[in-house]
SEZADO-132778 format. One record per residue: x, y, z of N, C-alpha, C in turn; residue in three letters; residue number from 1. Coordinates in nm, 2 decimals, padded with zeros to 4 digits. Each point is the difference from the previous one (the first is absolute). Layout:
BEGIN
+--------+--------+--------+--------+--------+--------+--------+--------+--------+------+-----+
|     nu |     nv |     nw |    cau |    cav |    caw |     cu |     cv |     cw | code | pos |
+--------+--------+--------+--------+--------+--------+--------+--------+--------+------+-----+
|      X |      Y |      Z |      X |      Y |      Z |      X |      Y |      Z |  ALA | NUM |
...
+--------+--------+--------+--------+--------+--------+--------+--------+--------+------+-----+
REM end
This chain:
BEGIN
+--------+--------+--------+--------+--------+--------+--------+--------+--------+------+-----+
|     nu |     nv |     nw |    cau |    cav |    caw |     cu |     cv |     cw | code | pos |
+--------+--------+--------+--------+--------+--------+--------+--------+--------+------+-----+
|  00.08 | -00.12 |  00.00 | -00.08 |  00.12 |  00.00 |  00.09 |  00.12 |  00.00 |  MET |   1 |
| -00.03 |  00.10 | -00.09 |  00.08 |  00.12 | -00.01 | -00.03 |  00.10 |  00.10 |  ALA |   2 |
|  00.09 |  00.09 |  00.03 | -00.03 |  00.10 |  00.10 | -00.10 |  00.10 | -00.06 |  LYS |   3 |
| -00.08 |  00.05 |  00.09 | -00.10 |  00.11 | -00.04 |  00.07 |  00.13 | -00.03 |  ASP |   4 |
| -00.03 |  00.07 | -00.10 |  00.07 |  00.12 | -00.04 | -00.03 |  00.11 |  00.10 |  ALA |   5 |
| -00.11 | -00.01 |  00.07 | -00.04 |  00.11 |  00.10 |  00.07 | -00.01 |  00.13 |  GLY |   6 |
|  00.07 | -00.11 |  00.03 |  00.07 | -00.02 |  00.12 |  00.14 |  00.05 |  00.00 |  LYS |   7 |
|  00.05 |  00.05 |  00.11 |  00.14 |  00.04 |  00.01 |  00.06 | -00.07 |  00.12 |  THR |   8 |
|  00.13 | -00.02 | -00.01 |  00.07 | -00.06 |  00.12 |  00.01 |  00.09 |  00.12 |  SER |   9 |
|  00.01 | -00.05 |  00.11 |  00.02 |  00.08 |  00.12 |  00.12 |  00.08 |  00.00 |  LYS |  10 |
|  00.11 | -00.05 | -00.06 |  00.12 |  00.08 | -00.02 | -00.01 |  00.12 | -00.08 |  ASN |  11 |
| -00.08 | -00.01 | -00.11 | -00.02 |  00.11 | -00.09 | -00.08 |  00.11 |  00.07 |  ALA |  12 |
| -00.09 | -00.04 |  00.08 | -00.08 |  00.10 |  00.08 |  00.09 |  00.07 |  00.10 |  LYS |  13 |
|  00.09 | -00.07 |  00.06 |  00.08 |  00.06 |  00.10 |  00.10 |  00.10 | -00.06 |  THR |  14 |
|  00.06 | -00.04 | -00.11 |  00.09 |  00.09 | -00.07 | -00.07 |  00.13 | -00.05 |  GLN |  15 |
| -00.12 | -00.01 | -00.04 | -00.08 |  00.11 | -00.05 | -00.03 |  00.09 |  00.12 |  LYS |  16 |
| -00.04 | -00.06 |  00.11 | -00.04 |  00.08 |  00.12 |  00.12 |  00.07 |  00.06 |  ASP |  17 |
|  00.12 | -00.06 | -00.01 |  00.12 |  00.06 |  00.06 |  00.04 |  00.12 | -00.08 |  ALA |  18 |
| -00.02 |  00.00 | -00.13 |  00.04 |  00.11 | -00.09 | -00.10 |  00.12 |  00.03 |  ALA |  19 |
| -00.13 | -00.04 |  00.01 | -00.10 |  00.10 |  00.03 |  00.02 |  00.06 |  00.14 |  GLN |  20 |
|  00.04 | -00.08 |  00.09 |  00.02 |  00.05 |  00.14 |  00.12 |  00.09 |  00.01 |  SER |  21 |
|  00.10 | -00.02 | -00.08 |  00.12 |  00.08 |  00.00 | -00.04 |  00.14 | -00.06 |  ALA |  22 |
| -00.08 |  00.00 | -00.10 | -00.04 |  00.13 | -00.06 | -00.09 |  00.08 |  00.09 |  ALA |  23 |
| -00.09 | -00.07 |  00.08 | -00.09 |  00.07 |  00.08 |  00.07 |  00.06 |  00.13 |  SER |  24 |
|  00.12 | -00.06 |  00.03 |  00.07 |  00.05 |  00.12 |  00.07 |  00.14 | -00.03 |  LYS |  25 |
|  00.00 |  00.04 | -00.13 |  00.06 |  00.13 | -00.03 | -00.10 |  00.11 |  00.03 |  ALA |  26 |
| -00.12 | -00.02 |  00.04 | -00.09 |  00.10 |  00.03 | -00.03 |  00.01 |  00.14 |  TYR |  27 |
| -00.02 |  00.13 |  00.05 | -00.03 |  00.02 |  00.14 | -00.12 |  00.09 |  00.01 |  VAL |  28 |
| -00.07 | -00.01 |  00.12 | -00.12 |  00.08 |  00.02 |  00.04 |  00.12 |  00.08 |  ARG |  29 |
| -00.03 |  00.12 | -00.06 |  00.03 |  00.13 |  00.07 | -00.13 |  00.05 |  00.05 |  VAL |  30 |
|  00.00 |  00.04 |  00.13 | -00.11 |  00.06 |  00.06 |  00.03 |  00.14 |  00.05 |  ILE |  31 |
| -00.07 |  00.09 | -00.05 |  00.03 |  00.14 |  00.03 | -00.12 |  00.06 |  00.08 |  VAL |  32 |
|  00.02 |  00.07 |  00.11 | -00.11 |  00.06 |  00.07 | -00.01 |  00.15 | -00.03 |  SER |  33 |
| -00.12 |  00.04 | -00.02 | -00.03 |  00.14 | -00.04 | -00.12 |  00.05 |  00.09 |  GLU |  34 |
|  00.00 |  00.13 |  00.02 | -00.12 |  00.06 |  00.07 | -00.11 |  00.03 | -00.11 |  ARG |  35 |
| -00.12 | -00.04 |  00.04 | -00.11 |  00.03 | -00.09 | -00.04 |  00.15 |  00.02 |  SER |  36 |
| -00.01 |  00.08 | -00.10 | -00.04 |  00.14 |  00.01 | -00.14 |  00.02 |  00.05 |  GLU |  37 |
| -00.09 | -00.10 | -00.03 | -00.14 |  00.01 |  00.04 | -00.02 | -00.03 |  00.14 |  VAL |  38 |
|  00.05 | -00.11 |  00.05 | -00.03 | -00.04 |  00.14 |  00.12 |  00.02 |  00.09 |  THR |  39 |
|  00.12 |  00.02 | -00.05 |  00.12 |  00.01 |  00.09 |  00.05 | -00.13 |  00.05 |  GLY |  40 |
| -00.06 | -00.11 | -00.03 |  00.04 | -00.13 |  00.04 |  00.11 | -00.05 | -00.09 |  ALA |  41 |
|  00.08 | -00.10 |  00.04 |  00.10 | -00.06 | -00.08 | -00.06 | -00.09 | -00.10 |  TYR |  42 |
|  00.06 |  00.01 | -00.12 | -00.04 | -00.09 | -00.11 |  00.12 | -00.08 | -00.05 |  VAL |  43 |
| -00.01 | -00.13 | -00.01 |  00.12 | -00.08 | -00.04 | -00.02 | -00.04 | -00.15 |  PHE |  44 |
|  00.10 |  00.03 | -00.08 |  00.00 | -00.04 | -00.14 |  00.11 | -00.11 | -00.02 |  LYS |  45 |
| -00.05 | -00.11 | -00.06 |  00.09 | -00.12 | -00.02 |  00.03 | -00.01 | -00.15 |  GLU |  46 |
|  00.12 | -00.04 | -00.04 |  00.03 | -00.02 | -00.14 |  00.12 | -00.10 |  00.00 |  LYS |  47 |
| -00.01 | -00.09 | -00.10 |  00.10 | -00.10 | -00.03 |  00.10 |  00.06 | -00.10 |  MET |  48 |
|  00.13 |  00.01 |  00.04 |  00.10 |  00.06 | -00.08 |  00.12 | -00.09 | -00.01 |  ILE |  49 |
|  00.07 |  00.01 | -00.11 |  00.12 | -00.07 | -00.02 |  00.10 |  00.05 |  00.10 |  HIS |  50 |
|  00.08 | -00.09 |  00.06 |  00.09 |  00.05 |  00.11 |  00.11 |  00.10 | -00.04 |  LYS |  51 |
|  00.03 |  00.00 | -00.13 |  00.10 |  00.10 | -00.05 | -00.06 |  00.14 | -00.01 |  ASP |  52 |
| -00.13 |  00.01 |  00.00 | -00.06 |  00.13 | -00.02 | -00.07 |  00.06 |  00.12 |  LYS |  53 |
|  00.03 | -00.06 |  00.12 | -00.07 |  00.05 |  00.12 |  00.05 |  00.14 |  00.04 |  VAL |  54 |
|  00.13 |  00.03 | -00.01 |  00.05 |  00.13 |  00.04 | -00.06 |  00.11 | -00.10 |  LYS |  55 |
| -00.01 | -00.03 | -00.12 | -00.06 |  00.09 | -00.10 | -00.15 |  00.03 |  00.04 |  GLU |  56 |
| -00.07 | -00.10 |  00.03 | -00.14 |  00.01 |  00.04 | -00.02 |  00.09 |  00.12 |  TYR |  57 |
|  00.08 | -00.03 |  00.11 | -00.01 |  00.08 |  00.12 |  00.05 |  00.14 | -00.01 |  LEU |  58 |
|  00.10 |  00.03 | -00.09 |  00.04 |  00.13 | -00.02 | -00.10 |  00.09 | -00.07 |  ALA |  59 |
| -00.08 | -00.07 | -00.09 | -00.11 |  00.07 | -00.07 | -00.12 |  00.03 |  00.09 |  GLY |  60 |
| -00.01 | -00.06 |  00.11 | -00.12 |  00.02 |  00.09 |  00.02 |  00.12 |  00.09 |  LYS |  61 |
+--------+--------+--------+--------+--------+--------+--------+--------+--------+------+-----+
REM end
């Protein structure tokens, strides 16, 4: 009986997941607190940014 074309080996899935995991580790979550002009309460803004561009993002804020 031949292998089904839709199935992949466990090793192939692991290699694919490792590559995807390495790429996703290059991003960080930046949380910036700001004062709301309307209520005066703190508002938190979250953004996912590449780790090489964090300083640029924070300098622009």
